[in-house]
C-alpha positions in Angstrom: 134.0 37.4 28.6 135.2 34.0 29.8 133.6 33.5 33.2 132.5 30.6 35.3 129.3 28.9 34.1 128.5 28.3 37.7 128.7 32.0 38.6 125.0 32.2 39.3 125.1 29.3 41.7 128.5 29.8 43.3 128.9 28.5 46.8 128.7 30.7 49.9 132.3 29.7 50.8 134.4 32.4 49.3 138.1 33.3 49.3 137.4 37.0 49.7 135.3 39.7 47.8 137.2 41.6 45.2 135.9 44.9 43.8 132.4 45.2 42.3 131.1 41.9 43.6 133.5 39.6 41.9 134.3 36.5 43.9 137.2 34.0 43.6 135.7 30.5 43.7 136.8 28.4 46.5 138.0 24.8 46.0 134.6 23.4 47.1 132.8 25.1 44.2 131.9 23.4 40.9 134.3 25.3 38.7 138.1 25.4 39.1 139.4 27.0 42.2 140.4 30.6 41.6 137.9 31.2 38.8 136.4 34.8 39.0 132.6 34.7 39.4 129.7 36.7 40.8 126.2 36.1 42.1 123.8 38.3 40.2 121.2 38.5 42.9 123.8 39.9 45.3 125.9 42.1 42.9 125.5 41.8 39.1 128.0 42.9 36.4 127.3 46.6 35.8 128.6 46.5 32.3 131.4 49.0 32.8 132.4 50.3 29.3 136.2 50.2 30.1 135.9 46.6 31.4 138.2 47.2 34.4 137.8 43.6 35.8 139.4 42.1 32.7 142.3 44.5 32.9 142.8 43.8 36.6 142.6 40.0 36.3 146.1 38.6 36.9 145.5 35.2 35.2 143.8 36.3 31.9 140.7 34.3 32.8 138.7 37.4 31.8 139.2 38.2 28.1 141.4 41.3 27.9 141.1 41.5 24.2 137.4 42.5 24.4 136.7 46.0 23.4 132.9 46.1 23.7 131.3 45.0 26.9 128.1 44.2 25.0 129.9 41.4 23.4 130.3 39.6 26.7 128.5 36.3 27.1 128.6 35.5 30.9 125.4 33.6 30.9 121.8 33.7 29.7 118.7 35.2 31.3 115.8 32.8 31.6 112.3 33.8 32.6 110.1 31.6 35.0 106.6 32.2 33.5 104.9 30.6 36.5 106.2 33.3 38.9 106.9 36.3 36.6 104.6 39.1 37.6 104.0 40.1 34.0 103.0 36.5 33.1 100.6 36.5 36.1 98.8 39.5 34.6 100.5 42.3 36.6 102.2 45.3 35.0 105.9 45.0 35.9 108.4 45.4 33.1 111.3 46.0 35.7 113.7 43.5 34.0 113.1 45.2 30.7 113.6 48.7 32.0 116.8 47.6 33.9 118.4 45.8 31.0 121.4 47.7 29.7 120.7 46.5 26.2 117.0 47.0 26.4 114.9 46.1 23.3 117.7 43.9 22.1 118.4 41.4 25.0 114.9 41.8 26.5 111.8 42.9 24.7 108.2 43.0 25.7 105.9 40.8 23.8 102.1 40.9 23.7 100.5 37.9 25.3 96.8 37.0 25.2 95.2 37.1 28.7 92.8 34.2 28.6 89.5 35.2 26.9 90.1 38.9 27.7 90.5 41.2 24.7 93.3 43.0 26.6 96.7 41.6 26.1 99.5 41.7 28.7 103.1 42.3 27.9 105.7 39.8 29.0 109.5 39.8 28.9 111.2 37.8 26.2 115.0 37.2 26.3 117.0 37.1 23.1 120.1 35.0 23.4 122.0 36.8 20.6 122.1 40.0 22.6 121.9 38.9 26.3 125.2 39.3 28.0 124.2 37.5 31.2 125.1 40.6 33.3 122.4 39.7 35.9 121.0 43.2 36.3 117.6 41.9 35.5 117.9 39.2 38.2 119.1 41.7 40.7 116.2 44.1 40.0 113.4 41.4 39.9 110.9 42.3 42.6 109.8 38.8 43.4 111.0 37.1 46.6 113.0 34.7 44.5 113.9 36.2 41.2 111.6 35.1 38.4 114.4 35.8 35.8 117.7 34.0 36.5 121.1 33.9 34.8 122.0 30.3 33.9 124.6 28.5 31.8 123.2 28.7 28.2 124.0 25.0 27.7 121.4 24.1 30.3 118.5 25.7 28.3 119.6 26.0 24.7 119.5 23.3 22.1 121.3 23.2 18.8 119.6 22.8 15.5 122.2 20.8 13.6 123.9 21.6 10.3 121.7 19.1 8.4 118.6 21.2 8.9 117.7 23.8 6.4 115.1 26.3 7.8 115.6 29.1 5.3 118.1 30.6 2.9 119.4 34.0 3.7 119.5 36.7 1.1 122.8 36.8 -0.8 123.5 33.1 -0.2 124.8 31.2 -3.3 121.8 28.8 -3.0 119.2 31.6 -2.7 116.8 31.9 -5.6 117.6 34.6 -8.1 115.3 37.7 -7.8 112.6 38.0 -10.4 113.6 40.4 -13.3 111.8 43.7 -13.4 110.4 43.0 -16.9 109.1 39.5 -16.0 105.5 38.7 -16.9 103.1 39.1 -13.9 101.9 35.9 -12.3 98.7 34.3 -13.6 95.7 35.5 -11.5 93.7 32.8 -9.8 90.6 31.5 -11.4 87.4 33.4 -10.7 85.3 32.0 -7.8 81.7 30.9 -8.4 79.1 33.5 -7.6 78.4 32.0 -4.1 82.1 32.3 -3.2 82.6 28.5 -2.8 85.4 26.6 -4.5 84.4 23.1 -5.5 87.9 21.7 -5.6 86.8 18.1 -4.8 85.0 17.7 -8.1 87.5 19.5 -10.3 88.4 17.4 -13.3 85.5 15.0 -12.6 83.6 13.8 -15.7 
């Protein structure tokens, strides 16, 4: 859904409040005047399955061809680990529970708590599934939300086409699978009785 990248930081000067929390940006805002936007901490996008805002938009600034609201990319949620309650060792999980695409956009990851044998679970955001709806920001219990919706360009890098970090299965450059009748790999040499491997002196005369 094409929406303003400054939606999460829109000015308090508004030209009205259309349905469901959508604002029309005023001329003093960063984005072009008239751009539809919303402030997640006030009223987030509630991920309506029929996407009524796009149908009602008179300019086409919101993508009317979208059929699945989960394909929207309004922004990206980013966690502030210094103020997130889960990162501080408290059991929270509110953003994870509130997420409409839970366990895809936000998952809980075990995180070691200092020298304690007990791990804590902290929220992790996955950009491939996060819609930027802002429900997590709205529901965050801290005084200032510890999870915020931002422009992805502010926080995401780009690897570059010249890097090769892995070859997906089925790729023309992927290695051919080993045939079923292939000889088994050569087992490693037996270790000395004491379990040590004297690799430094191998081949020495």
